[in-house]
Structures are given as C-alpha cells and as structure tokens.
C-alpha positions in Angstrom: -16.0 -21.6 -17.3 -19.6 -22.3 -17.2 -19.6 -23.5 -13.6 -17.8 -20.9 -12.4 -20.2 -18.0 -14.1 -23.1 -19.8 -12.7 -21.6 -19.8 -9.2 -20.7 -16.3 -9.6 -24.3 -15.5 -10.8 -25.6 -17.0 -7.6 -23.2 -15.4 -5.3 -24.1 -11.9 -6.9 -27.7 -12.6 -6.7 -27.2 -13.6 -3.0 -25.4 -10.1 -2.5 -28.2 -8.3 -3.8 -30.7 -9.9 -1.6 -28.5 -9.7 1.7 -28.4 -5.9 0.8 -31.8 -5.2 0.0 -32.7 -7.4 3.5 -29.7 -5.5 5.5 -27.8 -9.1 6.1 -24.3 -7.5 6.3 -22.4 -10.6 7.5 -23.9 -12.4 4.5 -23.0 -9.4 2.2 -19.1 -9.9 3.4 -19.3 -13.7 3.3 -20.6 -13.3 -0.5 -17.9 -10.8 -1.1 -15.6 -13.2 -0.1 -17.0 -16.1 -2.0 -17.0 -14.1 -5.2 -13.4 -13.9 -5.4 -12.8 -17.0 -4.0 -14.8 -18.8 -6.8 -12.8 -17.0 -9.4 -9.5 -17.9 -7.6 -10.6 -21.4 -7.4 -11.5 -21.4 -11.1 -7.9 -20.4 -12.1 -6.7 -24.0 -10.7 -4.0 -22.4 -9.0 -4.2 -24.6 -5.8 -1.5 -22.9 -3.9 -3.1 -19.5 -4.4 -6.5 -20.7 -3.3 -5.2 -22.3 -0.3 -3.6 -19.1 0.7 -7.1 -17.2 0.1 -8.6 -19.7 2.2 -6.1 -19.5 4.9 -6.2 -15.6 5.0 -10.3 -15.9 5.5 -10.5 -13.9 8.8 -8.1 -11.4 7.7 -9.8 -10.7 4.5 -13.1 -10.8 6.2 -11.9 -7.7 8.0 -10.8 -6.2 4.9 -13.7 -6.7 3.1 -15.8 -5.3 5.9 -13.6 -2.1 6.0 -13.9 -1.6 2.5 -17.7 -2.0 2.3 -18.0 0.3 5.2 -16.9 3.0 3.1 -19.7 2.5 0.6 -22.7 5.3 1.4 -24.8 3.1 -1.0 -24.2 -0.6 -0.6 -25.8 -1.6 -3.7 -23.0 -0.1 -5.4 -20.9 -2.9 -4.1 -23.5 -5.5 -5.9 -23.4 -3.2 -9.0 -19.5 -3.5 -9.0 -19.7 -7.3 -8.6 -22.4 -7.6 -11.2 -20.0 -5.5 -13.6 -17.2 -8.0 -13.0 -19.5 -10.8 -13.5 -20.6 -9.5 -17.0 -17.0 -8.9 -17.8 -16.1 -12.6 -17.3 -19.2 -13.8 -18.9 -18.7 -11.6 -22.0 -15.4 -14.2 -22.4 -12.9 -11.4 -23.0 -10.2 -11.8 -20.8 -8.6 -8.1 -21.4 -12.1 -6.7 -20.6 -12.6 -9.1 -17.3 -8.9 -8.2 -16.2 -9.5 -4.5 -16.5 -12.8 -4.5 -14.8 -10.9 -6.5 -12.0 -8.2 -4.1 -11.7 -10.6 -1.4 -11.7 -12.3 -3.1 -8.8 -9.3 -3.8 -6.8 -8.2 -0.2 -7.7 -11.4 1.4 -6.0 -11.1 -1.0 -2.7 -7.5 0.3 -2.4 -8.7 4.0 -2.7 -11.2 3.5 -0.1 -9.0 1.7 2.4 -6.3 4.6 1.8 -9.0 7.1 2.3 -10.1 5.4 5.5 -6.5 5.1 6.8 -6.1 9.1 5.9 -9.1 9.9 8.0 -8.1 8.2 11.2 
C-alpha cells in the first residue's frame, strides 16, 4: 500500500506541474496513470489488462472530461482529494471519494453530449 501511495503522490505532483506548465498531454497521461496505479494495486490482473487495452479509448475520454474544466487546477485538486482519502486508510472514505470523482466525470460528459 505504501508503494501505491508513493506512486500516486508522484503522479499527482506531476499533474500539478503539468497544469502549471500547460503540458496538456502530460496531464492526460498522468490522469490515466493515477487510475491505472490504483487498479494495479488491487492485484486484479484481468481488470488491469482491460484498462491497459482500453488505453487509447480512455485517453480520449479523459481528454473530453478534462476539456470541461474551466480551471484545470481543479483536476489536480480532485486527484489530490482521492490520494488523501486513500492515504487515510479508510476504504469507505476512499470509495466515497472515488465514486464522487467518477460521478463528476459522468456529469461533465453527459453535459457535453447534451450541448452537442
């Protein structure tokens, strides 16, 4: 678990510097890697394999959801909140934070499809 937290911390720090420096592709990559690190830590090889297989599709979805943020620092803040919930060691709190993050993404993507 400590290895996963260390990896997630490094990824979130990378997200923050990518945002500050306007490196959009790196922010998308970091977003993908954040969720991939969590999936890999679950030791579910099938799920990890599926996630990796869907990489190019997921990059598109991550880009679409990130496009909707007027303030890209909010992307980092959401992932920082997730990291803190995971770090806290309470799986209920972590699951709630994760579900809220996914619900936010779904709302954003639904809003985009309603607009266009």
